[in-house]
PDB file with one MODEL, atoms N, CA, C and O in Angstrom:
MODEL        1
ATOM      1  N   MET A   1       0.818  -1.208   0.000  1.00  0.00           N
ATOM      2  CA  MET A   1       0.000   0.000   0.000  1.00  0.00           C
ATOM      3  C   MET A   1       0.853   1.260   0.000  1.00  0.00           C
ATOM      4  O   MET A   1       0.433   2.283  -0.539  1.00  0.00           O
ATOM      5  N   SER A   2       2.043   1.207   0.592  1.00  0.00           N
ATOM      6  CA  SER A   2       2.886   2.411   0.645  1.00  0.00           C
ATOM      7  C   SER A   2       3.278   2.879  -0.747  1.00  0.00           C
ATOM      8  O   SER A   2       3.506   4.069  -0.961  1.00  0.00           O
ATOM      9  N   ALA A   3       3.360   1.942  -1.705  1.00  0.00           N
ATOM     10  CA  ALA A   3       3.677   2.335  -3.082  1.00  0.00           C
ATOM     11  C   ALA A   3       2.572   3.225  -3.651  1.00  0.00           C
ATOM     12  O   ALA A   3       2.850   4.208  -4.337  1.00  0.00           O
ATOM     13  N   TRP A   4       1.335   2.878  -3.365  1.00  0.00           N
ATOM     14  CA  TRP A   4       0.224   3.689  -3.867  1.00  0.00           C
ATOM     15  C   TRP A   4       0.159   5.041  -3.163  1.00  0.00           C
ATOM     16  O   TRP A   4      -0.273   6.030  -3.756  1.00  0.00           O
ATOM     17  N   TRP A   5       0.587   5.090  -1.898  1.00  0.00           N
ATOM     18  CA  TRP A   5       0.672   6.395  -1.221  1.00  0.00           C
ATOM     19  C   TRP A   5       1.715   7.269  -1.905  1.00  0.00           C
ATOM     20  O   TRP A   5       1.529   8.478  -2.041  1.00  0.00           O
ATOM     21  N   TRP A   6       2.815   6.652  -2.333  1.00  0.00           N
ATOM     22  CA  TRP A   6       3.843   7.410  -3.054  1.00  0.00           C
ATOM     23  C   TRP A   6       3.225   8.051  -4.296  1.00  0.00           C
ATOM     24  O   TRP A   6       3.420   9.239  -4.555  1.00  0.00           O
ATOM     25  N   LEU A   7       2.471   7.245  -5.067  1.00  0.00           N
ATOM     26  CA  LEU A   7       1.839   7.769  -6.274  1.00  0.00           C
ATOM     27  C   LEU A   7       0.791   8.828  -5.926  1.00  0.00           C
ATOM     28  O   LEU A   7       0.682   9.844  -6.612  1.00  0.00           O
ATOM     29  N   TYR A   8       0.034   8.593  -4.881  1.00  0.00           N
ATOM     30  CA  TYR A   8      -0.966   9.557  -4.418  1.00  0.00           C
ATOM     31  C   TYR A   8      -0.324  10.925  -4.199  1.00  0.00           C
ATOM     32  O   TYR A   8      -0.839  11.941  -4.663  1.00  0.00           O
ATOM     33  N   TRP A   9       0.806  10.943  -3.489  1.00  0.00           N
ATOM     34  CA  TRP A   9       1.447  12.219  -3.186  1.00  0.00           C
ATOM     35  C   TRP A   9       2.097  12.841  -4.406  1.00  0.00           C
ATOM     36  O   TRP A   9       2.162  14.066  -4.504  1.00  0.00           O
ATOM     37  N   ARG A  10       2.584  12.030  -5.345  1.00  0.00           N
ATOM     38  CA  ARG A  10       3.129  12.609  -6.582  1.00  0.00           C
ATOM     39  C   ARG A  10       2.000  13.251  -7.384  1.00  0.00           C
ATOM     40  O   ARG A  10       2.185  14.322  -7.963  1.00  0.00           O
ATOM     41  N   LEU A  11       0.839  12.613  -7.423  1.00  0.00           N
ATOM     42  CA  LEU A  11      -0.298  13.217  -8.113  1.00  0.00           C
ATOM     43  C   LEU A  11      -0.753  14.480  -7.399  1.00  0.00           C
ATOM     44  O   LEU A  11      -1.146  15.452  -8.045  1.00  0.00           O
ATOM     45  N   TYR A  12      -0.704  14.475  -6.082  1.00  0.00           N
ATOM     46  CA  TYR A  12      -1.047  15.681  -5.317  1.00  0.00           C
ATOM     47  C   TYR A  12      -0.128  16.827  -5.719  1.00  0.00           C
ATOM     48  O   TYR A  12      -0.556  17.977  -5.814  1.00  0.00           O
ATOM     49  N   GLU A  13       1.142  16.498  -5.954  1.00  0.00           N
ATOM     50  CA  GLU A  13       2.121  17.500  -6.391  1.00  0.00           C
ATOM     51  C   GLU A  13       1.974  17.818  -7.876  1.00  0.00           C
ATOM     52  O   GLU A  13       2.655  18.712  -8.379  1.00  0.00           O
ATOM     53  N   THR A  14       1.106  17.111  -8.582  1.00  0.00           N
ATOM     54  CA  THR A  14       0.773  17.250 -10.003  1.00  0.00           C
ATOM     55  C   THR A  14       1.881  16.804 -10.944  1.00  0.00           C
ATOM     56  O   THR A  14       1.825  17.103 -12.137  1.00  0.00           O
ATOM     57  N   ARG A  15       2.889  16.097 -10.438  1.00  0.00           N
ATOM     58  CA  ARG A  15       4.021  15.709 -11.287  1.00  0.00           C
ATOM     59  C   ARG A  15       4.595  14.375 -10.808  1.00  0.00           C
ATOM     60  O   ARG A  15       5.005  14.246  -9.655  1.00  0.00           O
ATOM     61  N   VAL A  16       4.619  13.382 -11.703  1.00  0.00           N
ATOM     62  CA  VAL A  16       5.129  12.051 -11.368  1.00  0.00           C
ATOM     63  C   VAL A  16       6.408  11.805 -12.154  1.00  0.00           C
ATOM     64  O   VAL A  16       6.364  11.746 -13.383  1.00  0.00           O
ATOM     65  N   PRO A  17       7.554  11.660 -11.476  1.00  0.00           N
ATOM     66  CA  PRO A  17       8.798  11.361 -12.184  1.00  0.00           C
ATOM     67  C   PRO A  17       8.804   9.902 -12.653  1.00  0.00           C
ATOM     68  O   PRO A  17       8.807   8.983 -11.835  1.00  0.00           O
ATOM     69  N   LEU A  18       8.804   9.698 -13.967  1.00  0.00           N
ATOM     70  CA  LEU A  18       8.708   8.345 -14.511  1.00  0.00           C
ATOM     71  C   LEU A  18       9.889   7.473 -14.124  1.00  0.00           C
ATOM     72  O   LEU A  18       9.730   6.263 -13.959  1.00  0.00           O
ATOM     73  N   ALA A  19      11.063   8.054 -13.975  1.00  0.00           N
ATOM     74  CA  ALA A  19      12.240   7.273 -13.613  1.00  0.00           C
ATOM     75  C   ALA A  19      12.125   6.654 -12.228  1.00  0.00           C
ATOM     76  O   ALA A  19      12.811   5.677 -11.928  1.00  0.00           O
ATOM     77  N   GLU A  20      11.270   7.209 -11.383  1.00  0.00           N
ATOM     78  CA  GLU A  20      11.116   6.709 -10.012  1.00  0.00           C
ATOM     79  C   GLU A  20       9.945   5.752  -9.833  1.00  0.00           C
ATOM     80  O   GLU A  20       9.794   5.152  -8.769  1.00  0.00           O
ATOM     81  N   VAL A  21       9.121   5.603 -10.854  1.00  0.00           N
ATOM     82  CA  VAL A  21       7.919   4.776 -10.708  1.00  0.00           C
ATOM     83  C   VAL A  21       8.289   3.335 -10.371  1.00  0.00           C
ATOM     84  O   VAL A  21       7.704   2.750  -9.460  1.00  0.00           O
ATOM     85  N   TYR A  22       9.246   2.756 -11.085  1.00  0.00           N
ATOM     86  CA  TYR A  22       9.573   1.343 -10.839  1.00  0.00           C
ATOM     87  C   TYR A  22      10.211   1.134  -9.479  1.00  0.00           C
ATOM     88  O   TYR A  22       9.897   0.160  -8.794  1.00  0.00           O
ATOM     89  N   SER A  23      11.101   2.030  -9.074  1.00  0.00           N
ATOM     90  CA  SER A  23      11.732   1.846  -7.757  1.00  0.00           C
ATOM     91  C   SER A  23      10.741   2.101  -6.620  1.00  0.00           C
ATOM     92  O   SER A  23      10.818   1.445  -5.581  1.00  0.00           O
ATOM     93  N   ALA A  24       9.825   3.029  -6.799  1.00  0.00           N
ATOM     94  CA  ALA A  24       8.864   3.354  -5.740  1.00  0.00           C
ATOM     95  C   ALA A  24       7.697   2.368  -5.706  1.00  0.00           C
ATOM     96  O   ALA A  24       7.181   2.056  -4.633  1.00  0.00           O
ATOM     97  N   MET A  25       7.282   1.881  -6.861  1.00  0.00           N
ATOM     98  CA  MET A  25       6.077   1.064  -6.939  1.00  0.00           C
ATOM     99  C   MET A  25       6.349  -0.434  -6.970  1.00  0.00           C
ATOM    100  O   MET A  25       5.430  -1.222  -6.746  1.00  0.00           O
ATOM    101  N   GLY A  26       7.573  -0.848  -7.238  1.00  0.00           N
ATOM    102  CA  GLY A  26       7.900  -2.276  -7.265  1.00  0.00           C
ATOM    103  C   GLY A  26       7.022  -3.037  -8.235  1.00  0.00           C
ATOM    104  O   GLY A  26       6.869  -2.636  -9.388  1.00  0.00           O
ATOM    105  N   GLY A  27       6.447  -4.134  -7.772  1.00  0.00           N
ATOM    106  CA  GLY A  27       5.608  -4.982  -8.611  1.00  0.00           C
ATOM    107  C   GLY A  27       4.326  -4.321  -9.077  1.00  0.00           C
ATOM    108  O   GLY A  27       3.682  -4.809 -10.006  1.00  0.00           O
ATOM    109  N   GLU A  28       3.946  -3.222  -8.452  1.00  0.00           N
ATOM    110  CA  GLU A  28       2.738  -2.488  -8.848  1.00  0.00           C
ATOM    111  C   GLU A  28       3.029  -1.463  -9.952  1.00  0.00           C
ATOM    112  O   GLU A  28       2.107  -0.816 -10.448  1.00  0.00           O
ATOM    113  N   ALA A  29       4.289  -1.311 -10.334  1.00  0.00           N
ATOM    114  CA  ALA A  29       4.669  -0.295 -11.317  1.00  0.00           C
ATOM    115  C   ALA A  29       3.944  -0.442 -12.651  1.00  0.00           C
ATOM    116  O   ALA A  29       3.460   0.559 -13.180  1.00  0.00           O
ATOM    117  N   PRO A  30       3.846  -1.654 -13.224  1.00  0.00           N
ATOM    118  CA  PRO A  30       3.129  -1.750 -14.501  1.00  0.00           C
ATOM    119  C   PRO A  30       1.681  -1.275 -14.406  1.00  0.00           C
ATOM    120  O   PRO A  30       1.177  -0.617 -15.317  1.00  0.00           O
ATOM    121  N   ARG A  31       1.030  -1.604 -13.322  1.00  0.00           N
ATOM    122  CA  ARG A  31      -0.360  -1.153 -13.125  1.00  0.00           C
ATOM    123  C   ARG A  31      -0.420   0.375 -12.974  1.00  0.00           C
ATOM    124  O   ARG A  31      -1.300   1.025 -13.540  1.00  0.00           O
ATOM    125  N   ALA A  32       0.508   0.932 -12.219  1.00  0.00           N
ATOM    126  CA  ALA A  32       0.557   2.388 -12.041  1.00  0.00           C
ATOM    127  C   ALA A  32       0.824   3.084 -13.365  1.00  0.00           C
ATOM    128  O   ALA A  32       0.236   4.126 -13.653  1.00  0.00           O
ATOM    129  N   ARG A  33       1.722   2.504 -14.181  1.00  0.00           N
ATOM    130  CA  ARG A  33       2.019   3.100 -15.494  1.00  0.00           C
ATOM    131  C   ARG A  33       0.779   3.091 -16.377  1.00  0.00           C
ATOM    132  O   ARG A  33       0.551   4.032 -17.137  1.00  0.00           O
ATOM    133  N   ARG A  34      -0.021   2.039 -16.282  1.00  0.00           N
ATOM    134  CA  ARG A  34      -1.262   2.006 -17.072  1.00  0.00           C
ATOM    135  C   ARG A  34      -2.215   3.118 -16.635  1.00  0.00           C
ATOM    136  O   ARG A  34      -2.851   3.748 -17.480  1.00  0.00           O
ATOM    137  N   TRP A  35      -2.321   3.366 -15.332  1.00  0.00           N
ATOM    138  CA  TRP A  35      -3.162   4.465 -14.840  1.00  0.00           C
ATOM    139  C   TRP A  35      -2.638   5.814 -15.330  1.00  0.00           C
ATOM    140  O   TRP A  35      -3.412   6.684 -15.731  1.00  0.00           O
ATOM    141  N   LEU A  36      -1.324   5.975 -15.293  1.00  0.00           N
ATOM    142  CA  LEU A  36      -0.739   7.230 -15.773  1.00  0.00           C
ATOM    143  C   LEU A  36      -0.992   7.405 -17.266  1.00  0.00           C
ATOM    144  O   LEU A  36      -1.283   8.508 -17.728  1.00  0.00           O
ATOM    145  N   HIS A  37      -0.878   6.307 -18.020  1.00  0.00           N
ATOM    146  CA  HIS A  37      -1.149   6.369 -19.455  1.00  0.00           C
ATOM    147  C   HIS A  37      -2.612   6.736 -19.707  1.00  0.00           C
ATOM    148  O   HIS A  37      -2.911   7.500 -20.626  1.00  0.00           O
ATOM    149  N   LEU A  38      -3.511   6.202 -18.906  1.00  0.00           N
ATOM    150  CA  LEU A  38      -4.925   6.543 -19.036  1.00  0.00           C
ATOM    151  C   LEU A  38      -5.147   8.043 -18.801  1.00  0.00           C
ATOM    152  O   LEU A  38      -5.940   8.673 -19.501  1.00  0.00           O
ATOM    153  N   LEU A  39      -4.452   8.604 -17.823  1.00  0.00           N
ATOM    154  CA  LEU A  39      -4.550  10.049 -17.594  1.00  0.00           C
ATOM    155  C   LEU A  39      -4.098  10.820 -18.830  1.00  0.00           C
ATOM    156  O   LEU A  39      -4.693  11.835 -19.190  1.00  0.00           O
ATOM    157  N   GLU A  40      -3.032  10.326 -19.480  1.00  0.00           N
ATOM    158  CA  GLU A  40      -2.556  10.975 -20.706  1.00  0.00           C
ATOM    159  C   GLU A  40      -3.585  10.857 -21.830  1.00  0.00           C
ATOM    160  O   GLU A  40      -3.870  11.840 -22.515  1.00  0.00           O
ATOM    161  N   LEU A  41      -4.139   9.670 -22.021  1.00  0.00           N
ATOM    162  CA  LEU A  41      -5.109   9.442 -23.103  1.00  0.00           C
ATOM    163  C   LEU A  41      -6.347  10.311 -22.956  1.00  0.00           C
ATOM    164  O   LEU A  41      -6.943  10.724 -23.951  1.00  0.00           O
ATOM    165  N   THR A  42      -6.729  10.584 -21.733  1.00  0.00           N
ATOM    166  CA  THR A  42      -7.934  11.393 -21.493  1.00  0.00           C
ATOM    167  C   THR A  42      -7.649  12.889 -21.457  1.00  0.00           C
ATOM    168  O   THR A  42      -8.562  13.691 -21.261  1.00  0.00           O
ATOM    169  N   GLY A  43      -6.382  13.271 -21.646  1.00  0.00           N
ATOM    170  CA  GLY A  43      -6.035  14.689 -21.643  1.00  0.00           C
ATOM    171  C   GLY A  43      -5.878  15.280 -20.256  1.00  0.00           C
ATOM    172  O   GLY A  43      -5.762  16.497 -20.106  1.00  0.00           O
ATOM    173  N   LEU A  44      -5.874  14.430 -19.244  1.00  0.00           N
ATOM    174  CA  LEU A  44      -5.732  14.922 -17.875  1.00  0.00           C
ATOM    175  C   LEU A  44      -4.262  15.063 -17.478  1.00  0.00           C
ATOM    176  O   LEU A  44      -3.945  15.640 -16.438  1.00  0.00           O
ATOM    177  N   ALA A  45      -3.372  14.532 -18.312  1.00  0.00           N
ATOM    178  CA  ALA A  45      -1.940  14.635 -18.037  1.00  0.00           C
ATOM    179  C   ALA A  45      -1.186  14.647 -19.364  1.00  0.00           C
ATOM    180  O   ALA A  45      -1.693  14.198 -20.392  1.00  0.00           O
ATOM    181  N   VAL A  46       0.037  15.171 -19.315  1.00  0.00           N
ATOM    182  CA  VAL A  46       0.938  15.164 -20.471  1.00  0.00           C
ATOM    183  C   VAL A  46       2.300  14.667 -20.008  1.00  0.00           C
ATOM    184  O   VAL A  46       2.661  14.784 -18.837  1.00  0.00           O
ATOM    185  N   ARG A  47       3.045  14.110 -20.957  1.00  0.00           N
ATOM    186  CA  ARG A  47       4.397  13.643 -20.659  1.00  0.00           C
ATOM    187  C   ARG A  47       5.368  14.754 -21.057  1.00  0.00           C
ATOM    188  O   ARG A  47       5.364  15.222 -22.196  1.00  0.00           O
ATOM    189  N   ARG A  48       6.202  15.168 -20.095  1.00  0.00           N
ATOM    190  CA  ARG A  48       7.159  16.258 -20.320  1.00  0.00           C
ATOM    191  C   ARG A  48       8.450  15.968 -19.585  1.00  0.00           C
ATOM    192  O   ARG A  48       8.444  15.774 -18.370  1.00  0.00           O
ATOM    193  N   LYS A  49       9.550  15.935 -20.306  1.00  0.00           N
ATOM    194  CA  LYS A  49      10.886  15.836 -19.711  1.00  0.00           C
ATOM    195  C   LYS A  49      10.981  14.757 -18.637  1.00  0.00           C
ATOM    196  O   LYS A  49      11.481  15.010 -17.541  1.00  0.00           O
ATOM    197  N   GLY A  50      10.504  13.558 -18.951  1.00  0.00           N
ATOM    198  CA  GLY A  50      10.632  12.445 -18.027  1.00  0.00           C
ATOM    199  C   GLY A  50       9.625  12.420 -16.892  1.00  0.00           C
ATOM    200  O   GLY A  50       9.781  11.663 -15.933  1.00  0.00           O
ATOM    201  N   HIS A  51       8.595  13.242 -16.998  1.00  0.00           N
ATOM    202  CA  HIS A  51       7.547  13.286 -15.978  1.00  0.00           C
ATOM    203  C   HIS A  51       6.187  13.160 -16.640  1.00  0.00           C
ATOM    204  O   HIS A  51       6.025  13.476 -17.819  1.00  0.00           O
ATOM    205  N   VAL A  52       5.227  12.705 -15.884  1.00  0.00           N
ATOM    206  CA  VAL A  52       3.828  12.832 -16.274  1.00  0.00           C
ATOM    207  C   VAL A  52       3.297  13.977 -15.425  1.00  0.00           C
ATOM    208  O   VAL A  52       3.304  13.911 -14.196  1.00  0.00           O
ATOM    209  N   GLU A  53       2.838  15.020 -16.094  1.00  0.00           N
ATOM    210  CA  GLU A  53       2.350  16.213 -15.394  1.00  0.00           C
ATOM    211  C   GLU A  53       0.858  16.379 -15.645  1.00  0.00           C
ATOM    212  O   GLU A  53       0.387  16.250 -16.775  1.00  0.00           O
ATOM    213  N   LEU A  54       0.135  16.662 -14.597  1.00  0.00           N
ATOM    214  CA  LEU A  54      -1.297  16.894 -14.742  1.00  0.00           C
ATOM    215  C   LEU A  54      -1.532  18.201 -15.493  1.00  0.00           C
ATOM    216  O   LEU A  54      -0.829  19.189 -15.281  1.00  0.00           O
ATOM    217  N   THR A  55      -2.524  18.190 -16.367  1.00  0.00           N
ATOM    218  CA  THR A  55      -2.971  19.424 -17.003  1.00  0.00           C
ATOM    219  C   THR A  55      -3.849  20.160 -15.992  1.00  0.00           C
ATOM    220  O   THR A  55      -4.111  19.641 -14.907  1.00  0.00           O
ATOM    221  N   GLU A  56      -4.298  21.346 -16.334  1.00  0.00           N
ATOM    222  CA  GLU A  56      -5.174  22.075 -15.409  1.00  0.00           C
ATOM    223  C   GLU A  56      -6.459  21.293 -15.127  1.00  0.00           C
ATOM    224  O   GLU A  56      -6.854  21.165 -13.968  1.00  0.00           O
ATOM    225  N   PRO A  57      -7.130  20.760 -16.181  1.00  0.00           N
ATOM    226  CA  PRO A  57      -8.309  19.928 -15.875  1.00  0.00           C
ATOM    227  C   PRO A  57      -7.932  18.675 -15.078  1.00  0.00           C
ATOM    228  O   PRO A  57      -8.686  18.241 -14.207  1.00  0.00           O
ATOM    229  N   GLY A  58      -6.780  18.104 -15.374  1.00  0.00           N
ATOM    230  CA  GLY A  58      -6.331  16.924 -14.630  1.00  0.00           C
ATOM    231  C   GLY A  58      -6.124  17.231 -13.164  1.00  0.00           C
ATOM    232  O   GLY A  58      -6.529  16.459 -12.296  1.00  0.00           O
ATOM    233  N   ALA A  59      -5.487  18.370 -12.885  1.00  0.00           N
ATOM    234  CA  ALA A  59      -5.257  18.770 -11.491  1.00  0.00           C
ATOM    235  C   ALA A  59      -6.592  18.971 -10.778  1.00  0.00           C
ATOM    236  O   ALA A  59      -6.752  18.584  -9.620  1.00  0.00           O
ATOM    237  N   TYR A  60      -7.542  19.575 -11.476  1.00  0.00           N
ATOM    238  CA  TYR A  60      -8.855  19.790 -10.871  1.00  0.00           C
ATOM    239  C   TYR A  60      -9.505  18.455 -10.488  1.00  0.00           C
ATOM    240  O   TYR A  60      -9.920  18.268  -9.345  1.00  0.00           O
ATOM    241  N   TRP A  61      -9.589  17.535 -11.448  1.00  0.00           N
ATOM    242  CA  TRP A  61     -10.284  16.271 -11.200  1.00  0.00           C
ATOM    243  C   TRP A  61      -9.545  15.377 -10.221  1.00  0.00           C
ATOM    244  O   TRP A  61     -10.170  14.741  -9.373  1.00  0.00           O
ATOM    245  N   VAL A  62      -8.231  15.320 -10.325  1.00  0.00           N
ATOM    246  CA  VAL A  62      -7.469  14.485  -9.389  1.00  0.00           C
ATOM    247  C   VAL A  62      -7.587  15.043  -7.970  1.00  0.00           C
ATOM    248  O   VAL A  62      -7.780  14.282  -7.021  1.00  0.00           O
ATOM    249  N   HIS A  63      -7.474  16.362  -7.819  1.00  0.00           N
ATOM    250  CA  HIS A  63      -7.590  16.936  -6.475  1.00  0.00           C
ATOM    251  C   HIS A  63      -9.012  16.814  -5.925  1.00  0.00           C
ATOM    252  O   HIS A  63      -9.200  16.638  -4.721  1.00  0.00           O
ATOM    253  N   LEU A  64     -10.000  16.905  -6.795  1.00  0.00           N
ATOM    254  CA  LEU A  64     -11.376  16.698  -6.346  1.00  0.00           C
ATOM    255  C   LEU A  64     -11.538  15.273  -5.826  1.00  0.00           C
ATOM    256  O   LEU A  64     -12.136  15.059  -4.772  1.00  0.00           O
ATOM    257  N   GLY A  65     -11.016  14.312  -6.555  1.00  0.00           N
ATOM    258  CA  GLY A  65     -11.074  12.922  -6.114  1.00  0.00           C
ATOM    259  C   GLY A  65     -10.297  12.690  -4.833  1.00  0.00           C
ATOM    260  O   GLY A  65     -10.752  11.967  -3.947  1.00  0.00           O
ATOM    261  N   GLN A  66      -9.124  13.304  -4.733  1.00  0.00           N
ATOM    262  CA  GLN A  66      -8.322  13.161  -3.524  1.00  0.00           C
ATOM    263  C   GLN A  66      -9.035  13.764  -2.324  1.00  0.00           C
ATOM    264  O   GLN A  66      -9.008  13.190  -1.235  1.00  0.00           O
ATOM    265  N   THR A  67      -9.665  14.901  -2.510  1.00  0.00           N
ATOM    266  CA  THR A  67     -10.390  15.533  -1.421  1.00  0.00           C
ATOM    267  C   THR A  67     -11.527  14.629  -0.954  1.00  0.00           C
ATOM    268  O   THR A  67     -11.732  14.444   0.245  1.00  0.00           O
ATOM    269  N   GLN A  68     -12.253  14.076  -1.901  1.00  0.00           N
ATOM    270  CA  GLN A  68     -13.356  13.178  -1.555  1.00  0.00           C
ATOM    271  C   GLN A  68     -12.830  11.956  -0.803  1.00  0.00           C
ATOM    272  O   GLN A  68     -13.412  11.547   0.202  1.00  0.00           O
ATOM    273  N   PHE A  69     -11.751  11.384  -1.278  1.00  0.00           N
ATOM    274  CA  PHE A  69     -11.156  10.214  -0.627  1.00  0.00           C
ATOM    275  C   PHE A  69     -10.691  10.570   0.780  1.00  0.00           C
ATOM    276  O   PHE A  69     -10.977   9.848   1.736  1.00  0.00           O
ATOM    277  N   ALA A  70      -9.978  11.675   0.904  1.00  0.00           N
ATOM    278  CA  ALA A  70      -9.433  12.064   2.203  1.00  0.00           C
ATOM    279  C   ALA A  70     -10.552  12.366   3.198  1.00  0.00           C
ATOM    280  O   ALA A  70     -10.481  11.942   4.351  1.00  0.00           O
ATOM    281  N   LEU A  71     -11.572  13.084   2.771  1.00  0.00           N
ATOM    282  CA  LEU A  71     -12.668  13.414   3.682  1.00  0.00           C
ATOM    283  C   LEU A  71     -13.435  12.168   4.107  1.00  0.00           C
ATOM    284  O   LEU A  71     -13.827  12.044   5.267  1.00  0.00           O
ATOM    285  N   ASN A  72     -13.648  11.253   3.180  1.00  0.00           N
ATOM    286  CA  ASN A  72     -14.327  10.010   3.541  1.00  0.00           C
ATOM    287  C   ASN A  72     -13.488   9.208   4.526  1.00  0.00           C
ATOM    288  O   ASN A  72     -14.027   8.594   5.446  1.00  0.00           O
ATOM    289  N   TYR A  73     -12.185   9.209   4.340  1.00  0.00           N
ATOM    290  CA  TYR A  73     -11.314   8.479   5.249  1.00  0.00           C
ATOM    291  C   TYR A  73     -11.342   9.111   6.643  1.00  0.00           C
ATOM    292  O   TYR A  73     -11.420   8.399   7.644  1.00  0.00           O
ATOM    293  N   VAL A  74     -11.280  10.429   6.712  1.00  0.00           N
ATOM    294  CA  VAL A  74     -11.326  11.116   8.003  1.00  0.00           C
ATOM    295  C   VAL A  74     -12.650  10.817   8.699  1.00  0.00           C
ATOM    296  O   VAL A  74     -12.684  10.638   9.916  1.00  0.00           O
ATOM    297  N   ASP A  75     -13.733  10.762   7.940  1.00  0.00           N
ATOM    298  CA  ASP A  75     -15.033  10.436   8.533  1.00  0.00           C
ATOM    299  C   ASP A  75     -15.023   9.073   9.213  1.00  0.00           C
ATOM    300  O   ASP A  75     -15.711   8.875  10.214  1.00  0.00           O
ATOM    301  N   THR A  76     -14.249   8.134   8.679  1.00  0.00           N
ATOM    302  CA  THR A  76     -14.187   6.810   9.310  1.00  0.00           C
ATOM    303  C   THR A  76     -13.407   6.851  10.615  1.00  0.00           C
ATOM    304  O   THR A  76     -13.551   5.956  11.448  1.00  0.00           O
ATOM    305  N   LEU A  77     -12.592   7.866  10.804  1.00  0.00           N
ATOM    306  CA  LEU A  77     -11.777   7.981  12.013  1.00  0.00           C
ATOM    307  C   LEU A  77     -12.509   8.674  13.156  1.00  0.00           C
ATOM    308  O   LEU A  77     -12.176   8.481  14.326  1.00  0.00           O
ATOM    309  N   VAL A  78     -13.504   9.477  12.812  1.00  0.00           N
ATOM    310  CA  VAL A  78     -14.217  10.260  13.818  1.00  0.00           C
ATOM    311  C   VAL A  78     -15.573   9.622  14.084  1.00  0.00           C
ATOM    312  O   VAL A  78     -16.431   9.572  13.203  1.00  0.00           O
ATOM    313  N   ASP A  79     -15.753   9.146  15.282  1.00  0.00           N
ATOM    314  CA  ASP A  79     -17.024   8.564  15.689  1.00  0.00           C
ATOM    315  C   ASP A  79     -17.754   9.603  16.533  1.00  0.00           C
ATOM    316  O   ASP A  79     -17.321   9.894  17.648  1.00  0.00           O
ATOM    317  N   PRO A  80     -18.848  10.167  16.031  1.00  0.00           N
ATOM    318  CA  PRO A  80     -19.545  11.218  16.769  1.00  0.00           C
ATOM    319  C   PRO A  80     -20.005  10.802  18.169  1.00  0.00           C
ATOM    320  O   PRO A  80     -20.212  11.664  19.023  1.00  0.00           O
ATOM    321  N   SER A  81     -20.165   9.522  18.416  1.00  0.00           N
ATOM    322  CA  SER A  81     -20.628   9.091  19.735  1.00  0.00           C
ATOM    323  C   SER A  81     -19.475   8.929  20.723  1.00  0.00           C
ATOM    324  O   SER A  81     -19.706   8.691  21.908  1.00  0.00           O
ATOM    325  N   ALA A  82     -18.236   9.056  20.246  1.00  0.00           N
ATOM    326  CA  ALA A  82     -17.073   8.848  21.125  1.00  0.00           C
ATOM    327  C   ALA A  82     -16.842  10.076  21.998  1.00  0.00           C
ATOM    328  O   ALA A  82     -17.113  11.208  21.595  1.00  0.00           O
ATOM    329  N   ALA A  83     -16.340   9.826  23.193  1.00  0.00           N
ATOM    330  CA  ALA A  83     -15.956  10.951  24.066  1.00  0.00           C
ATOM    331  C   ALA A  83     -14.824  11.702  23.386  1.00  0.00           C
ATOM    332  O   ALA A  83     -13.911  11.088  22.833  1.00  0.00           O
ATOM    333  N   GLY A  84     -14.877  13.001  23.424  1.00  0.00           N
ATOM    334  CA  GLY A  84     -13.840  13.802  22.791  1.00  0.00           C
ATOM    335  C   GLY A  84     -14.034  13.971  21.298  1.00  0.00           C
ATOM    336  O   GLY A  84     -13.124  14.416  20.598  1.00  0.00           O
ATOM    337  N   ALA A  85     -15.211  13.619  20.803  1.00  0.00           N
ATOM    338  CA  ALA A  85     -15.492  13.794  19.384  1.00  0.00           C
ATOM    339  C   ALA A  85     -15.535  15.284  19.065  1.00  0.00           C
ATOM    340  O   ALA A  85     -15.627  16.122  19.961  1.00  0.00           O
ATOM    341  N   LEU A  86     -15.468  15.592  17.802  1.00  0.00           N
ATOM    342  CA  LEU A  86     -15.511  16.983  17.382  1.00  0.00           C
ATOM    343  C   LEU A  86     -16.813  17.637  17.821  1.00  0.00           C
ATOM    344  O   LEU A  86     -17.828  16.965  18.005  1.00  0.00           O
ATOM    345  N   ALA A  87     -16.772  18.934  17.984  1.00  0.00           N
ATOM    346  CA  ALA A  87     -17.967  19.671  18.392  1.00  0.00           C
ATOM    347  C   ALA A  87     -19.010  19.638  17.284  1.00  0.00           C
ATOM    348  O   ALA A  87     -18.677  19.502  16.107  1.00  0.00           O
ATOM    349  N   SER A  88     -20.254  19.762  17.666  1.00  0.00           N
ATOM    350  CA  SER A  88     -21.355  19.863  16.726  1.00  0.00           C
ATOM    351  C   SER A  88     -22.305  20.921  17.274  1.00  0.00           C
ATOM    352  O   SER A  88     -22.158  21.333  18.425  1.00  0.00           O
ATOM    353  N   PRO A  89     -23.281  21.374  16.476  1.00  0.00           N
ATOM    354  CA  PRO A  89     -24.188  22.419  16.971  1.00  0.00           C
ATOM    355  C   PRO A  89     -24.887  22.051  18.268  1.00  0.00           C
ATOM    356  O   PRO A  89     -25.125  22.916  19.112  1.00  0.00           O
ATOM    357  N   ASP A  90     -25.221  20.764  18.436  1.00  0.00           N
ATOM    358  CA  ASP A  90     -25.908  20.370  19.658  1.00  0.00           C
ATOM    359  C   ASP A  90     -24.931  19.962  20.770  1.00  0.00           C
ATOM    360  O   ASP A  90     -25.367  19.642  21.876  1.00  0.00           O
ATOM    361  N   ARG A  91     -23.626  19.967  20.497  1.00  0.00           N
ATOM    362  CA  ARG A  91     -22.642  19.627  21.514  1.00  0.00           C
ATOM    363  C   ARG A  91     -21.388  20.473  21.297  1.00  0.00           C
ATOM    364  O   ARG A  91     -20.406  19.978  20.744  1.00  0.00           O
ATOM    365  N   PRO A  92     -21.400  21.751  21.726  1.00  0.00           N
ATOM    366  CA  PRO A  92     -20.226  22.605  21.523  1.00  0.00           C
ATOM    367  C   PRO A  92     -19.074  22.216  22.425  1.00  0.00           C
ATOM    368  O   PRO A  92     -19.259  21.584  23.465  1.00  0.00           O
ATOM    369  N   LEU A  93     -17.884  22.605  22.008  1.00  0.00           N
ATOM    370  CA  LEU A  93     -16.717  22.374  22.854  1.00  0.00           C
ATOM    371  C   LEU A  93     -16.761  23.315  24.040  1.00  0.00           C
ATOM    372  O   LEU A  93     -17.122  24.480  23.875  1.00  0.00           O
ATOM    373  N   ASN A  94     -16.410  22.857  25.219  1.00  0.00           N
ATOM    374  CA  ASN A  94     -16.397  23.721  26.410  1.00  0.00           C
ATOM    375  C   ASN A  94     -14.971  24.032  26.798  1.00  0.00           C
ATOM    376  O   ASN A  94     -14.738  24.745  27.774  1.00  0.00           O
TER     377      ASN A  94
ENDMDL
END
């Protein structure tokens, strides 16, 4: 899973160095390269100087997806019924 986190953060930075994909992704590299190629085919990324770089629409859609993923993940960490849960309108922080 750490390999996919590496790719996640490179996409967050909007630039994936192709020379590092195999060393960072190991056995998952071919699959990751296919995803990167798909981004290129759809116009969401371009290949430039040894990198796959997100286009402006690509950055928008990838960051929108990342935000949705991150917020959903945070929601799984916060249990509103737990002591010390975040404040809500009916239960403000004191």
